OpenMM code with the backbone's topology and positions (N, CA, C; nanometers):
from openmm import Vec3, app, unit

residues = "MET ASN ASN ASP THR LYS LYS ARG ILE GLU ALA LEU TRP CYS SER ILE GLY ASN ILE GLU ASN THR LYS PRO LEU VAL PHE ASP THR GLU PHE ASP ILE SER ALA THR ARG HIS VAL ASN GLY PRO LEU TRP ILE ALA LEU MET ASN VAL THR MET ILE ASP VAL MET TYR ARG LYS GLY LEU TYR ALA ILE GLN SER GLU LEU ILE GLY LEU VAL LEU LEU ALA ARG HIS ILE THR THR PRO ARG LYS ARG VAL PHE ASP LYS TRP PHE ASN ARG THR LEU ALA VAL LEU LYS ARG ASP TYR PRO CYS GLN TYR ASN ASN GLU ASP VAL ASN GLN TYR TYR GLU ALA ILE TYR ASP SER SER HIS GLU ALA LEU ILE CYS ARG ASP PHE PHE PHE ASN PRO GLU PHE GLU ASN SER THR ASP ALA THR GLU LYS GLU ILE ASN GLU LEU ILE HIS ASN LEU ASP THR LYS SER ASN PRO PHE LEU CYS PHE PRO LYS SER ALA SER".split()
positions = [
    Vec3(7.1951, 2.8752, 15.8487),
    Vec3(7.2399, 2.9399, 15.9738),
    Vec3(7.2971, 3.0615, 15.9722),
    Vec3(7.3635, 3.0913, 15.8550),
    Vec3(7.4382, 3.2011, 15.8311),
    Vec3(7.3380, 3.3292, 15.8244),
    Vec3(7.2209, 3.3050, 15.7620),
    Vec3(7.1311, 3.4106, 15.7526),
    Vec3(7.0594, 3.4234, 15.8769),
    Vec3(7.0383, 3.3189, 15.9721),
    Vec3(6.9697, 3.3331, 16.0952),
    Vec3(7.0666, 3.4053, 16.1765),
    Vec3(7.1971, 3.3910, 16.1737),
    Vec3(7.2997, 3.4676, 16.2554),
    Vec3(7.2858, 3.6168, 16.2396),
    Vec3(7.2832, 3.6628, 16.0896),
    Vec3(7.2688, 3.7907, 16.0605),
    Vec3(7.1400, 3.8548, 16.1191),
    Vec3(7.0265, 3.7875, 16.0929),
    Vec3(6.9022, 3.8460, 16.1561),
    Vec3(6.9064, 3.8662, 16.3096),
    Vec3(6.9837, 3.7655, 16.3767),
    Vec3(6.9836, 3.7820, 16.5320),
    Vec3(7.0770, 3.8973, 16.5644),
    Vec3(7.1848, 3.9201, 16.4729),
    Vec3(7.2614, 4.0246, 16.5244),
    Vec3(7.1800, 4.1456, 16.4959),
    Vec3(7.1267, 4.1680, 16.3795),
    Vec3(7.0481, 4.2786, 16.3538),
    Vec3(6.9536, 4.3082, 16.4595),
    Vec3(6.9004, 4.2038, 16.5244),
    Vec3(6.7824, 4.2248, 16.6284),
    Vec3(6.8682, 4.2574, 16.7622),
    Vec3(6.9811, 4.2286, 16.7715),
    Vec3(7.0683, 4.2721, 16.8844),
    Vec3(7.0947, 4.4217, 16.8825),
    Vec3(7.1285, 4.4623, 16.7546),
    Vec3(7.1679, 4.6120, 16.7384),
    Vec3(7.0273, 4.6878, 16.7679),
    Vec3(6.9206, 4.6356, 16.7176),
    Vec3(6.7967, 4.7139, 16.7338),
    Vec3(6.7448, 4.7163, 16.8746),
    Vec3(6.7927, 4.6230, 16.9550),
    Vec3(6.7353, 4.6028, 17.1002),
    Vec3(6.8264, 4.7124, 17.1855),
    Vec3(6.9270, 4.7632, 17.1245),
    Vec3(6.9875, 4.8664, 17.2039),
    Vec3(6.9061, 4.9896, 17.2204),
    Vec3(6.8278, 5.0263, 17.1257),
    Vec3(6.7476, 5.1316, 17.1278),
    Vec3(6.6258, 5.1081, 17.2020),
    Vec3(6.5616, 4.9739, 17.1983),
    Vec3(6.4589, 4.9507, 17.2757),
    Vec3(6.4257, 4.8082, 17.2648),
    Vec3(6.4570, 4.7437, 17.3810),
    Vec3(6.4534, 4.5990, 17.3883),
    Vec3(6.3134, 4.5355, 17.3541),
    Vec3(6.2080, 4.6182, 17.3617),
    Vec3(6.0864, 4.5716, 17.3400),
    Vec3(6.0560, 4.5628, 17.1738),
    Vec3(6.1456, 4.6119, 17.1032),
    Vec3(6.1252, 4.5874, 16.9596),
    Vec3(6.1918, 4.4651, 16.9060),
    Vec3(6.2277, 4.3802, 16.9965),
    Vec3(6.2745, 4.2583, 16.9534),
    Vec3(6.2163, 4.1262, 17.0373),
    Vec3(6.2062, 4.0212, 16.9762),
    Vec3(6.1684, 3.9014, 17.0360),
    Vec3(6.2959, 3.8241, 17.0995),
    Vec3(6.2864, 3.7501, 17.2052),
    Vec3(6.4040, 3.6663, 17.2508),
    Vec3(6.4637, 3.5898, 17.1366),
    Vec3(6.5964, 3.5843, 17.1390),
    Vec3(6.6681, 3.5269, 17.0361),
    Vec3(6.7146, 3.3678, 17.0714),
    Vec3(6.6061, 3.3054, 17.0986),
    Vec3(6.6254, 3.1596, 17.1474),
    Vec3(6.6730, 3.0696, 17.0440),
    Vec3(6.7738, 2.9916, 17.0670),
    Vec3(6.8301, 2.9073, 16.9692),
    Vec3(6.8784, 2.7597, 17.0226),
    Vec3(6.8302, 2.6559, 16.9678),
    Vec3(6.8595, 2.5288, 16.9952),
    Vec3(6.8627, 2.4999, 17.1321),
    Vec3(6.7575, 2.5204, 17.2029),
    Vec3(6.7711, 2.4876, 17.3479),
    Vec3(6.7922, 2.3478, 17.4000),
    Vec3(6.7413, 2.2569, 17.3019),
    Vec3(6.7630, 2.1081, 17.3224),
    Vec3(6.8687, 2.0564, 17.2644),
    Vec3(6.9605, 2.1352, 17.2157),
    Vec3(7.0973, 2.0974, 17.1389),
    Vec3(7.0653, 1.9828, 17.0418),
    Vec3(6.9668, 2.0231, 16.9466),
    Vec3(6.9314, 1.9292, 16.8390),
    Vec3(7.0182, 1.9529, 16.7143),
    Vec3(7.0621, 2.0797, 16.6985),
    Vec3(7.1354, 2.0913, 16.5778),
    Vec3(7.2790, 2.0655, 16.5988),
    Vec3(7.3371, 2.0008, 16.4955),
    Vec3(7.4780, 1.9636, 16.5001),
    Vec3(7.5779, 2.0562, 16.4900),
    Vec3(7.6592, 2.0740, 16.5851),
    Vec3(7.7649, 2.1860, 16.5908),
    Vec3(7.8953, 2.1224, 16.5270),
    Vec3(7.8928, 2.0220, 16.4353),
    Vec3(8.0210, 1.9733, 16.3880),
    Vec3(8.0397, 2.0206, 16.2476),
    Vec3(8.1525, 1.9854, 16.1975),
    Vec3(8.1960, 2.0172, 16.0682),
    Vec3(8.2543, 2.1648, 16.0621),
    Vec3(8.3442, 2.1953, 15.9614),
    Vec3(8.4212, 2.3116, 15.9527),
    Vec3(8.3259, 2.4495, 15.9548),
    Vec3(8.2114, 2.4437, 15.9016),
    Vec3(8.1303, 2.5645, 15.8956),
    Vec3(8.0235, 2.5620, 16.0065),
    Vec3(7.9512, 2.4400, 16.0264),
    Vec3(7.8400, 2.4296, 16.1318),
    Vec3(7.8928, 2.4572, 16.2603),
    Vec3(8.0008, 2.4125, 16.2880),
    Vec3(8.0511, 2.4339, 16.4469),
    Vec3(8.0567, 2.5834, 16.4789),
    Vec3(8.1467, 2.6597, 16.4013),
    Vec3(8.1400, 2.7863, 16.4331),
    Vec3(8.0126, 2.8770, 16.4157),
    Vec3(7.9354, 2.8462, 16.3286),
    Vec3(7.8155, 2.9058, 16.3203),
    Vec3(7.7158, 2.8858, 16.4327),
    Vec3(7.7182, 2.7496, 16.4815),
    Vec3(7.6322, 2.7222, 16.6063),
    Vec3(7.6961, 2.7868, 16.7219),
    Vec3(7.8152, 2.8001, 16.7352),
    Vec3(7.8829, 2.8695, 16.8467),
    Vec3(7.8334, 3.0231, 16.8323),
    Vec3(7.8406, 3.0751, 16.7242),
    Vec3(7.7959, 3.2261, 16.7041),
    Vec3(7.6600, 3.2461, 16.7577),
    Vec3(7.5688, 3.1402, 16.6881),
    Vec3(7.4335, 3.1612, 16.7253),
    Vec3(7.4049, 3.1369, 16.8830),
    Vec3(7.4726, 3.0515, 16.9334),
    Vec3(7.4609, 3.0464, 17.0904),
    Vec3(7.5165, 3.1626, 17.1670),
    Vec3(7.6205, 3.2139, 17.1247),
    Vec3(7.6831, 3.3463, 17.1803),
    Vec3(7.5661, 3.4514, 17.1752),
    Vec3(7.5213, 3.4783, 17.0600),
    Vec3(7.4242, 3.5768, 17.0247),
    Vec3(7.2933, 3.5564, 17.1188),
    Vec3(7.2540, 3.4204, 17.1415),
    Vec3(7.1394, 3.3811, 17.2184),
    Vec3(7.1734, 3.4243, 17.3589),
    Vec3(7.2910, 3.3779, 17.4059),
    Vec3(7.3394, 3.4129, 17.5388),
    Vec3(7.3408, 3.5736, 17.5789),
    Vec3(7.3888, 3.6376, 17.4784),
    Vec3(7.4045, 3.7895, 17.4828),
    Vec3(7.2667, 3.8514, 17.5077),
    Vec3(7.1763, 3.8067, 17.4475),
    Vec3(7.0357, 3.8531, 17.4346),
    Vec3(6.9837, 3.8273, 17.5600),
    Vec3(6.9825, 3.6967, 17.6138),
    Vec3(6.9336, 3.6549, 17.7382),
    Vec3(6.9855, 3.7271, 17.8542),
    Vec3(7.1240, 3.7509, 17.8585),
    Vec3(7.1763, 3.8238, 17.9605),
    Vec3(7.1654, 3.9806, 17.9676),
    Vec3(7.1386, 4.0364, 17.8354),
    Vec3(7.1065, 4.1687, 17.8309),
    Vec3(6.9630, 4.1961, 17.8664),
    Vec3(6.8714, 4.1158, 17.8407),
    Vec3(6.7272, 4.1124, 17.8718),
    Vec3(6.7344, 4.1129, 18.0328),
    Vec3(6.8093, 4.0282, 18.0877),
    Vec3(6.7882, 4.0041, 18.2367),
    Vec3(6.8871, 4.1167, 18.3194),
    Vec3(6.9727, 4.1920, 18.2349),
    Vec3(7.0527, 4.2809, 18.3046),
    Vec3(7.1726, 4.2285, 18.3773),
    Vec3(7.2251, 4.1182, 18.3306),
    Vec3(7.3341, 4.0525, 18.4065),
    Vec3(7.4642, 4.1143, 18.3735),
    Vec3(7.5420, 4.1315, 18.4653),
    Vec3(7.6744, 4.1962, 18.4808),
    Vec3(7.7746, 4.0987, 18.3756),
    Vec3(7.7575, 3.9845, 18.3820),
    Vec3(7.8489, 3.8975, 18.3184),
    Vec3(7.8458, 3.8776, 18.1707),
    Vec3(7.7717, 3.9869, 18.1137),
    Vec3(7.7522, 3.9801, 17.9734),
    Vec3(7.8800, 3.9938, 17.8844),
    Vec3(7.9933, 4.0691, 17.9446),
    Vec3(8.1112, 4.0787, 17.8698),
    Vec3(8.1698, 3.9377, 17.8402),
    Vec3(8.1470, 3.8299, 17.8996),
    Vec3(8.2237, 3.7196, 17.8718),
    Vec3(8.1558, 3.6582, 17.7359),
    Vec3(8.0318, 3.6811, 17.7218),
    Vec3(7.9680, 3.6321, 17.6086),
    Vec3(8.0069, 3.7249, 17.4746),
    Vec3(8.0157, 3.8475, 17.5141),
    Vec3(8.0602, 3.9388, 17.4033),
    Vec3(8.2013, 3.9155, 17.3588),
    Vec3(8.2956, 3.8990, 17.4545),
    Vec3(8.4219, 3.8490, 17.4164),
    Vec3(8.4524, 3.7136, 17.3429),
    Vec3(8.3523, 3.6280, 17.3851),
    Vec3(8.3581, 3.5064, 17.2980),
    Vec3(8.3101, 3.5357, 17.1523),
    Vec3(8.2194, 3.6091, 17.1323),
    Vec3(8.1769, 3.6489, 16.9920),
    Vec3(8.2789, 3.7122, 16.9132),
    Vec3(8.3473, 3.8141, 16.9906),
    Vec3(8.4514, 3.8868, 16.9252),
    Vec3(8.5726, 3.7938, 16.8895),
    Vec3(8.6047, 3.6962, 16.9720),
    Vec3(8.7171, 3.6084, 16.9463),
    Vec3(8.6641, 3.5140, 16.8310),
    Vec3(8.5532, 3.4662, 16.8254),
    Vec3(8.5040, 3.3928, 16.7102),
    Vec3(8.5182, 3.4625, 16.5806),
    Vec3(8.4614, 3.5798, 16.5792),
    Vec3(8.4735, 3.6724, 16.4642),
    Vec3(8.6120, 3.6928, 16.4255),
    Vec3(8.7021, 3.7104, 16.5032),
    Vec3(8.8459, 3.7208, 16.4840),
    Vec3(8.9031, 3.5940, 16.4137),
    Vec3(8.8620, 3.4810, 16.4733),
    Vec3(8.9081, 3.3547, 16.4256),
    Vec3(8.8601, 3.3288, 16.2832),
    Vec3(8.7325, 3.3488, 16.2680),
    Vec3(8.6679, 3.3084, 16.1338),
    Vec3(8.6772, 3.4032, 16.0255),
    Vec3(8.6751, 3.5388, 16.0508),
    Vec3(8.6525, 3.6270, 15.9370),
    Vec3(8.7758, 3.7126, 15.9136),
    Vec3(8.8890, 3.6992, 15.9951),
    Vec3(9.0020, 3.7971, 15.9773),
    Vec3(9.1237, 3.7223, 15.9387),
    Vec3(9.1624, 3.7332, 15.8001),
    Vec3(9.2927, 3.6728, 15.7672),
    Vec3(9.4116, 3.7486, 15.8250),
    Vec3(9.4047, 3.8654, 15.8402),
    Vec3(9.5089, 3.9566, 15.8997),
    Vec3(9.4658, 3.9905, 16.0538),
    Vec3(9.5257, 3.9080, 16.1315),
    Vec3(9.4958, 3.9128, 16.2835),
    Vec3(9.5411, 4.0451, 16.3379),
    Vec3(9.6663, 4.0845, 16.3046),
    Vec3(9.7140, 4.1987, 16.3535),
    Vec3(9.6242, 4.3323, 16.3288),
    Vec3(9.5654, 4.3412, 16.2054),
    Vec3(9.4722, 4.4479, 16.1719),
    Vec3(9.3500, 4.4459, 16.2574),
    Vec3(9.2965, 4.3126, 16.2901),
    Vec3(9.1763, 4.3000, 16.3754),
    Vec3(9.2181, 4.3450, 16.5145),
    Vec3(9.3356, 4.3099, 16.5540),
    Vec3(9.3766, 4.3311, 16.6946),
    Vec3(9.4064, 4.4758, 16.7201),
    Vec3(9.4612, 4.5563, 16.6267),
    Vec3(9.4873, 4.6993, 16.6264),
    Vec3(9.3361, 4.7612, 16.6367),
    Vec3(9.2590, 4.7306, 16.5461),
    Vec3(9.1145, 4.7740, 16.5567),
    Vec3(9.0569, 4.7742, 16.6920),
    Vec3(9.0561, 4.6423, 16.7347),
    Vec3(9.0009, 4.6070, 16.8677),
    Vec3(9.0507, 4.6874, 16.9817),
    Vec3(9.1860, 4.6920, 16.9987),
    Vec3(9.2534, 4.7661, 17.0962),
    Vec3(9.2265, 4.9168, 17.0988),
    Vec3(9.2078, 4.9663, 16.9738),
    Vec3(9.1841, 5.1189, 16.9565),
    Vec3(9.0348, 5.1218, 17.0029),
    Vec3(8.9369, 5.0576, 16.9610),
    Vec3(8.8105, 5.0558, 16.9977),
    Vec3(8.7782, 5.0514, 17.1474),
    Vec3(8.8525, 4.9389, 17.2052),
    Vec3(8.8442, 4.9224, 17.3527),
    Vec3(8.8899, 5.0528, 17.4345),
    Vec3(9.0030, 5.1245, 17.3809),
    Vec3(9.0568, 5.2348, 17.4338),
    Vec3(8.9659, 5.3557, 17.4281),
    Vec3(8.8956, 5.3778, 17.3221),
    Vec3(8.7984, 5.4838, 17.3023),
    Vec3(8.6791, 5.4459, 17.3943),
    Vec3(8.6268, 5.3348, 17.3923),
    Vec3(8.5100, 5.2889, 17.4848),
    Vec3(8.5516, 5.3212, 17.6306),
    Vec3(8.6749, 5.2920, 17.6641),
    Vec3(8.7093, 5.3165, 17.8048),
    Vec3(8.7183, 5.4552, 17.8498),
    Vec3(8.7620, 5.5459, 17.7399),
    Vec3(8.7627, 5.6964, 17.7608),
    Vec3(8.6398, 5.7401, 17.7658),
    Vec3(8.5497, 5.7363, 17.6564),
    Vec3(8.4214, 5.7875, 17.6380),
    Vec3(8.3132, 5.7247, 17.7110),
    Vec3(8.3202, 5.6105, 17.7394),
    Vec3(8.2030, 5.5310, 17.8190),
    Vec3(8.2695, 5.4619, 17.9393),
    Vec3(8.3214, 5.5315, 18.0421),
    Vec3(8.3804, 5.4660, 18.1534),
    Vec3(8.2746, 5.3765, 18.2300),
    Vec3(8.3164, 5.2763, 18.3070),
    Vec3(8.2307, 5.1838, 18.3622),
    Vec3(8.1563, 5.2609, 18.4701),
    Vec3(8.0241, 5.2242, 18.4748),
    Vec3(7.9247, 5.3083, 18.5549),
    Vec3(7.9144, 5.2490, 18.7073),
    Vec3(7.9813, 5.1422, 18.7176),
    Vec3(7.9679, 5.0862, 18.8571),
    Vec3(8.1162, 5.0583, 18.9064),
    Vec3(8.1203, 5.0337, 19.0394),
    Vec3(8.2535, 5.0040, 19.1111),
    Vec3(8.2571, 4.8410, 19.1215),
    Vec3(8.3646, 4.7751, 19.0704),
    Vec3(8.3728, 4.6289, 19.0771),
    Vec3(8.3584, 4.5851, 19.2112),
    Vec3(8.3973, 4.6632, 19.3074),
    Vec3(8.3902, 4.6111, 19.4492),
    Vec3(8.2529, 4.6008, 19.4970),
    Vec3(8.1652, 4.6771, 19.4451),
    Vec3(8.0223, 4.6845, 19.4876),
    Vec3(7.9384, 4.5800, 19.4193),
    Vec3(7.9883, 4.5221, 19.3139),
    Vec3(7.9155, 4.4297, 19.2348),
    Vec3(7.8881, 4.2910, 19.3114),
    Vec3(7.7784, 4.2449, 19.3250),
    Vec3(7.7423, 4.1188, 19.3816),
    Vec3(7.8224, 4.0154, 19.3109),
    Vec3(7.8938, 3.9355, 19.3609),
    Vec3(7.9507, 3.8324, 19.2780),
    Vec3(7.8831, 3.7254, 19.2244),
    Vec3(7.7610, 3.7184, 19.2551),
    Vec3(7.6769, 3.6164, 19.2082),
    Vec3(7.6394, 3.6332, 19.0610),
    Vec3(7.6237, 3.5262, 18.9970),
    Vec3(7.5837, 3.5390, 18.8554),
    Vec3(7.4582, 3.6020, 18.8210),
    Vec3(7.3758, 3.6041, 18.9124),
    Vec3(7.2316, 3.6692, 18.9000),
    Vec3(7.2200, 3.8030, 18.9267),
    Vec3(7.3290, 3.8712, 18.9683),
    Vec3(7.3309, 4.0116, 18.9920),
    Vec3(7.2626, 4.1031, 18.8766),
    Vec3(7.1830, 4.2002, 18.9003),
    Vec3(7.1233, 4.2784, 18.8089),
    Vec3(7.1947, 4.4207, 18.7881),
    Vec3(7.1992, 4.4456, 18.6550),
    Vec3(7.2545, 4.5832, 18.6254),
    Vec3(7.1711, 4.6714, 18.5456),
    Vec3(7.1273, 4.7797, 18.5825),
    Vec3(7.0334, 4.8584, 18.5038),
    Vec3(7.1233, 4.9530, 18.4119),
    Vec3(7.1123, 4.9255, 18.2850),
    Vec3(7.2023, 5.0000, 18.2027),
    Vec3(7.1094, 5.1126, 18.1329),
    Vec3(6.9874, 5.1308, 18.1677),
    Vec3(6.8940, 5.2271, 18.0990),
    Vec3(6.9415, 5.3776, 18.1117),
    Vec3(7.0194, 5.4127, 18.2173),
    Vec3(7.0646, 5.5417, 18.2155),
    Vec3(7.1888, 5.5762, 18.1279),
    Vec3(7.2509, 5.4755, 18.0657),
    Vec3(7.3806, 5.4826, 17.9921),
    Vec3(7.3503, 5.5450, 17.8529),
    Vec3(7.4445, 5.6048, 17.8114),
    Vec3(7.4327, 5.6477, 17.6628),
    Vec3(7.4290, 5.5240, 17.5773),
    Vec3(7.3605, 5.5462, 17.4542),
    Vec3(7.3606, 5.4261, 17.3485),
    Vec3(7.4839, 5.4455, 17.2768),
    Vec3(7.5234, 5.3358, 17.2197),
    Vec3(7.6327, 5.3247, 17.1202),
    Vec3(7.5789, 5.2476, 17.0101),
    Vec3(7.5986, 5.3154, 16.8913),
    Vec3(7.5586, 5.2420, 16.7745),
    Vec3(7.6577, 5.1794, 16.6940),
    Vec3(7.6276, 5.0777, 16.6216),
    Vec3(7.7228, 4.9983, 16.5509),
    Vec3(7.8226, 5.0793, 16.4556),
    Vec3(7.7937, 5.1990, 16.4155),
    Vec3(7.8652, 5.2648, 16.3247),
    Vec3(7.9935, 5.3276, 16.3992),
    Vec3(7.9747, 5.3268, 16.5383),
    Vec3(8.0906, 5.3641, 16.6289),
    Vec3(8.1985, 5.2753, 16.6093),
    Vec3(8.1632, 5.1486, 16.6014),
    Vec3(8.2588, 5.0288, 16.5923),
    Vec3(8.3146, 5.0265, 16.4516),
    Vec3(8.2268, 5.0386, 16.3518),
    Vec3(8.2692, 4.9953, 16.2101),
    Vec3(8.2730, 5.0950, 16.1068),
    Vec3(8.2395, 5.2192, 16.1363),
    Vec3(8.2641, 5.3162, 16.0436),
    Vec3(8.3660, 5.4224, 16.0829),
    Vec3(8.4763, 5.4216, 16.0381),
    Vec3(8.5924, 5.5056, 16.0884),
    Vec3(8.5476, 5.6582, 16.0617),
    Vec3(8.4482, 5.6940, 15.9719),
    Vec3(8.4089, 5.8383, 15.9367),
    Vec3(8.3227, 5.8963, 16.0469),
    Vec3(8.2599, 5.7853, 16.1186),
    Vec3(8.1532, 5.8241, 16.2255),
    Vec3(8.2006, 5.9280, 16.3384),
    Vec3(8.1292, 6.0371, 16.3475),
    Vec3(8.1755, 6.1217, 16.4441),
    Vec3(8.0687, 6.1135, 16.5737),
    Vec3(8.1232, 6.0542, 16.6734),
    Vec3(8.0389, 6.0121, 16.7826),
    Vec3(7.9861, 6.1233, 16.8516),
    Vec3(7.8567, 6.1221, 16.8751),
    Vec3(7.7798, 6.2206, 16.9472),
    Vec3(7.6530, 6.1653, 16.9910),
    Vec3(7.5609, 6.2042, 17.0790),
    Vec3(7.4180, 6.1544, 17.1145),
    Vec3(7.3384, 6.1734, 16.9943),
    Vec3(7.3386, 6.2853, 16.9250),
    Vec3(7.2565, 6.3080, 16.8085),
    Vec3(7.2900, 6.2026, 16.6968),
    Vec3(7.4127, 6.1934, 16.6634),
    Vec3(7.4605, 6.1038, 16.5607),
    Vec3(7.4330, 5.9514, 16.5842),
    Vec3(7.4422, 5.9051, 16.7192),
    Vec3(7.4049, 5.7908, 16.7599),
    Vec3(7.2541, 5.7630, 16.7335),
    Vec3(7.1898, 5.8616, 16.7893),
    Vec3(7.0346, 5.8290, 16.7667),
    Vec3(6.9973, 5.8372, 16.6273),
    Vec3(7.0534, 5.9177, 16.5493),
    Vec3(7.0343, 5.9230, 16.3892),
    Vec3(7.0624, 5.7760, 16.3385),
    Vec3(7.1745, 5.7250, 16.3689),
    Vec3(7.2219, 5.6068, 16.3150),
    Vec3(7.1404, 5.4795, 16.3539),
    Vec3(7.0960, 5.4854, 16.4659),
    Vec3(7.0004, 5.3844, 16.5306),
    Vec3(6.8649, 5.3843, 16.4562),
    Vec3(6.8246, 5.5128, 16.4523),
    Vec3(6.6940, 5.5277, 16.3713),
    Vec3(6.6983, 5.4804, 16.2214),
    Vec3(6.7987, 5.5176, 16.1684),
    Vec3(6.8320, 5.4714, 16.0324),
    Vec3(6.8485, 5.3166, 16.0097),
    Vec3(6.9178, 5.2619, 16.1046),
    Vec3(6.9214, 5.1239, 16.1102),
    Vec3(6.7937, 5.0397, 16.1174),
    Vec3(6.7145, 5.0883, 16.2040),
    Vec3(6.5740, 5.0413, 16.2170),
    Vec3(6.4912, 5.0740, 16.0975),
    Vec3(6.4890, 5.1983, 16.0448),
    Vec3(6.4165, 5.2298, 15.9258),
    Vec3(6.4607, 5.1354, 15.8130),
    Vec3(6.5778, 5.0841, 15.7894),
    Vec3(6.6340, 5.0208, 15.6862),
    Vec3(6.6119, 4.8610, 15.6825),
    Vec3(6.5627, 4.8189, 15.8095),
    Vec3(6.5486, 4.6654, 15.8193),
    Vec3(6.4306, 4.6241, 15.7491),
    Vec3(6.4367, 4.4974, 15.7145),
    Vec3(6.3145, 4.4400, 15.6577),
    Vec3(6.2482, 4.3625, 15.7652),
    Vec3(6.1567, 4.4241, 15.8338),
    Vec3(6.0874, 4.3725, 15.9343),
    Vec3(6.0060, 4.2425, 15.9069),
    Vec3(5.9745, 4.2362, 15.7965),
    Vec3(5.8850, 4.1200, 15.7396),
    Vec3(5.9681, 3.9947, 15.7367),
    Vec3(6.0972, 3.9975, 15.6976),
    Vec3(6.1812, 3.8933, 15.6825),
    Vec3(6.2724, 3.8475, 15.8006),
    Vec3(6.2592, 3.9367, 15.9214),
    Vec3(6.3332, 3.9193, 16.0272),
    Vec3(6.2370, 3.8761, 16.1494),
    Vec3(6.2224, 3.7320, 16.1744),
    Vec3(6.1168, 3.6972, 16.2690),
    Vec3(6.1592, 3.7344, 16.4132),
    Vec3(6.2775, 3.8130, 16.4387),
    Vec3(6.3032, 3.8425, 16.5735),
    Vec3(6.2760, 4.0093, 16.5974),
    Vec3(6.2208, 4.0561, 16.5010),
    Vec3(6.1684, 4.2090, 16.5222),
    Vec3(6.0211, 4.2185, 16.5301),
    Vec3(5.9853, 4.2947, 16.6272),
    Vec3(5.8523, 4.3173, 16.6585),
    Vec3(5.8286, 4.4657, 16.6804),
    Vec3(5.8373, 4.5371, 16.5823),
    Vec3(5.8184, 4.6908, 16.5930),
    Vec3(5.6606, 4.7423, 16.5887),
    Vec3(5.6237, 4.8117, 16.6664),
    Vec3(5.4853, 4.8636, 16.6478),
    Vec3(5.4771, 4.9403, 16.5079),
    Vec3(5.3622, 4.9345, 16.4538),
    Vec3(5.3457, 4.9811, 16.3154),
    Vec3(5.3945, 5.1173, 16.2924),
    Vec3(5.3924, 5.2005, 16.3870),
    Vec3(5.4465, 5.3389, 16.3659),
    Vec3(5.5898, 5.3532, 16.3538),
    Vec3(5.6655, 5.2467, 16.4117),
    Vec3(5.8184, 5.2437, 16.4036),
    Vec3(5.8673, 5.1858, 16.2905),
    Vec3(5.7949, 5.1096, 16.2148),
    Vec3(5.8546, 5.0451, 16.0956),
    Vec3(5.8220, 5.1077, 15.9768),
] * unit.nanometer
topology = app.Topology()
chain = topology.addChain("A")
for resn in residues:
    res = topology.addResidue(resn, chain)
    for name in ("N", "CA", "C"):
        topology.addAtom(name, app.Element.getBySymbol(name[0]), res)
């Protein structure tokens, strides 16, 4: 399941550039996989979070942030021995996101129903280096370069969630 999680997260990052380059990240829709034990439980939760993020992103649902926060909290809980370091990184990242990528809609105008649709196609892309590479200098060109490099370096044969046209891979 750990390798499956990695492949799904790679596919999510690829979908930022073009959702058509990825297949839906469906996982355990019948709840057949056990979510018990110390390792399997958190991995199952991570896979389900990634699945829900993908479903909501594909549908353009506003409430995607709740699933993203769940995945962030799970990552903090599982992988971070020093919670304060993670918290500082996360707070800094949110502050930069708020400054550089302000919300494009007014909360008061949002349809309060779960099914409301949000079109993010006009928004600037954000690559994973923005979050995880302290040397990354954020710009439109740098983001596009990093997304293209990510796609170029993926093993499209071993990741069943990727479906690039021959010219892209």
